[in-house]
N, C-alpha and C positions, 0 to 999 in steps of 0.2 A: 434533873429537871431541864437544865440548860440543852442536853442532847434531846429530851423530847421536843422541846420547841423547835430545834434544828432540824429535826427528822420530819416534823409536821411542815415545816416551811418548805423543806425538800419535796415532800409529796405534792403541796399545793403547786409549787412551781412546775414540777414535773407534768401534773394533770393539766395545767392551763397550756403549758407547752404542746401537749399532745392534742388537746383539745383544739388549738388555734390552727392546727393544719387541716381542720374540717373544712371541706368545700374549697380548698387549694387546688390549682391544677399544677402538677410537678412537670418540670422540664426535663428531666433526666430519669431513665430508667430505675426502677427500685434495685436495691442491692439484691444480688443473687446468692440467696442462702444457700442453694445446692449447685455450685457451678458445673459447668460441664466436664471440665478437666477432671473433678473429683469423681463425678458419676458419668462418664463418657456412654453416649448412646441411649441413654434412659429417658433425659428431659425432654431433650429436642430431637425428635424423630422425625425422619422425611415423610411427608404425606402430600396427597394431590388434592388440590381444590377442585370441585365438580365444575365441569363444564369451562375447564381451562386447558391451555396447550400443556403437553409434557414431551419433554425431549427424551423420556426412557423409553417410550412405546414407538413401534416401527410408524404407525399411523399418526402419531402426535395428539393424540387424544388422552386427556386423565380419565374420562369416563370408559369403562370396560364393558364390552358386551358380555352377557352371561354365557357360560359355557353351554355347548350344544347338549341337549338332554336335562338341562336345567328345569326342576319344576317347583311350583309354590310348595312351602312347608305346612301349609294348613290343611292337613289330612282330616277327614269326617271320621266320626266314631263308628260309623256303619259301613267303613271301608272306602267310602268314596276318595279318590284321589286328591279331588278339589271340591270345594264348597260352591258346586255351580248348580246346585238342585234347588231352585227357589221355592219349592214346595216343602222339602224337608229342612231347610235351613231359615227360610224366611215365612214360611206360610202362605206363600203368593201362589196364584195361578198363574197360567200363561198370559192372560190378560191384564195381569197387574193387580187384580182385585183379591181379597183373601179367599183362600181355598176352602173347601168344604170336603169334609172326610179326612182321611189319613194317607201320607204319602205311601206310594204302591210299595216301596222298598222294606216297609216295616209291616210287621205282622201282628194286628190286633188281637191276641190270644190271653189266656189268664195269667201267663207270665208277665206279659207287659202290664197288665193291670195291677199285677201284685207290686210291681216295679213302681207303677205310679202311685199305689196307696202309699209305699215307703217314701217316696220323695214329696208326696203331698202332706204327709204326716209332719216331716221334718220342716219344710220350708212354707207351707200353705195354712195347715191347720192352725197355728197360734193366732192367725188374724182371721181367716175365713170359717174357722170351726171345723170339728171332725166329720159333719156331714154337710160342709159347705153352705151353711144358712147365715153365715156371718157373725155367729157368735163365738167367736175364738177366746182365748185367754186374756188376749190385749184388750179386749172391750171393758174388762173389770179394772183396767187402768187408764181410762179415759180415752181410748182410741174408738172413735165413732165412724158412721158413715162406710162401713166395710161392707159391700154388696152381698147379697145372698144369689147363690148360682140357681136358685129355685123360682126366678121370676121369667117372665116371657122373653125379655129382652135378652138375657143369656142364654136360655134355651135355645133362641132362633139363632144366635150368633155363630158364624162360621167358625169352625174348628182352627182355620189359619190365623183368625184374630185373637182367638184365645192365646194361641201359642205366641203370636206377636206381643201380646200384653205381658206374658211372661217372661219374654225376652228383652223388652225395652221398659216395663213398668208402665204405670198410668196413674195420674193423680198422686196420691200420696205413697203409692206402692212403688217400691225401688225396682230396679231392672234386677232379673235372677239369671242373666247370661252367663255370668261367671261363676255361678254356683251350680247351675244345672245344664248338664249337655243337651244338646238338640234331642236325641233320641228320648233322653228322660223327659224332656218338656212335652214331647207327644205323648210319654206315658202318662204324664199328669193330666193333659187335656182328655185321654181316654177315660182315667179315673175320673174327673169331674163329669163326664158324660154318664158314667156308671152311677155316679150319687145322683145326678138328676134323674135318670131313669128310675133310680130306687124308691124316689120321693112320689112317682106317679103310676108306680106298678099297681096291678091288679091282678084278682085270682086268674083270669083269662090268660095273663102273661105266663103263667107256671105250666111247664110241660106235664103233659098227661101221665109220663111215667113217674114224675117227682111229686105229684099233688099228695101221694099217700104219705110221703114223708113229712108235711106239714099238717096232715089230718085233715085234708079236704075229700078223701074218699074212705 
């Protein structure tokens, strides 16, 4: 029992001693657990501080000019060397407003719509619903105020603004730029337009050579 008391007293003294150093400013460097002589060249490696002089280089500058021919590493998924196409990557027109239509470098076809449906089903339909009416599965769990794509405000909204909303989010909607590539975002926009069109379609929209397929002739 005596040893238990002694051990307890030791722990208490040790704890108080360690806590007593909190907030204290040390006047000497801390003990080097991994000394340089034991691990040479690993812990204290030479480096240059930006915008300072350097005797190593002939021009005396620590900041180095990029080698000739160096380009940025942010390549676009459609093959552009740089993301300098504001329409494609930001949904903006030349005057800075949200662009209408789709970037000329993209072809809006069935393949694009199918890709858009795939991305929409994964990322958008849980909240916006499979037909874009705002009645996704999350509504059953208390998430409200999800807009429908079928009101006039969103029907008249520029495609570039829809792209921007997917990219940066809006309100309770988080950004999806890290999950959906720019080309796929445009595919989602195209699919949203297809959903909107499907809700307002009429018999007159059906081509004459396809009317028989749905019993109109």
